[in-house]
N, C-alpha and C positions, 0 to 999 in steps of 0.2 A: 214670550217675554214682552212686557209693556215698558215703553220708554216714558220717562217723566220729563215733561217739557216745561214745567213751572219754573225750574231753575233758570232756563233760558230767558223766560219772561222777567224774572227778578233781576237778572244781570243786565238786560237791555233797557229796563225801566229807568235806570240812572245813567244812561249813555250821555256823553257830553254834547251830542248834537241835538238833544231834545231840550233846547233852551226855549224860554218863553218868547213868543212873537212880540212885535211892536204893539199890536192891538191888545194883547194880553197885558203888557206892561202899562199901557194907557188906561186900561180898565182898572188895574190895581191902583194906579195913581188917582183915579177918580174916587175910589173907595177909601183912600187913606184918611180923610177927615172922619169918616164913620168908624173906621178901625181904631183911630186914636181916641175918639170919644168913648168907644166901648171899652178900651183898655183902661181909661180913666175911671169909668164906672166900676169895672171889675176891681181895680185897685182900692176904690172906696169901700167896696163890699169886703174885700180881703182884710182890710184894716180892722174890721169889726168882728171877724170870725172868732177870735179867742177872748172876747170881752163883751160886756153889755154895751150897746151903742149909746153914746152920750148925745146930747142935743147938737153938739158940733158935728158929730159923725152923721147924724140924721140930715143935717143941712148939707154936708159934703155929698152924701148919697143923692139927695134931691137935686142938687146943682149938677152933679155928674149925669143923672138921669135926664135932666132937661137938656144938657148939652148933647147927649147921645140922640135924643129925639130930634133936636134941632138939626143935627148933622144928617140924620136920615131924611128929614123933610127937605132940607136943602138939596140933598142928592136926588130925591124924587122930583123936586121942582126942576132941577137941571135936566133930568131925563125927560120930563114931560115937555119942557121947552124945546127940546130937539126933535121930538116926535111930531110929525105933521099929520093931520087928519085929511083924508081925501075929500074933495068937494068944498074945501074951505071952511068946514065947520070946526068950531073950537070946543 
């Protein structure tokens, strides 16, 4: 007779002691501007799903896309600023 252990894994996967660590919460906080910009872009796309996009819709999507890209660039620049290269090279 074989025992099924996947039920135990499913039960313990949501155990209350498996909370995010402080480092994980900090990482999420750093990603929040990117996440918010992506949500805005998604909302702009969702508004045009059931109709033909107007010029205003196209501008809204372009603006949201630029904000999403700017948030990603800012996040990458922040990451690059904290990384140091050995030997003093930049």
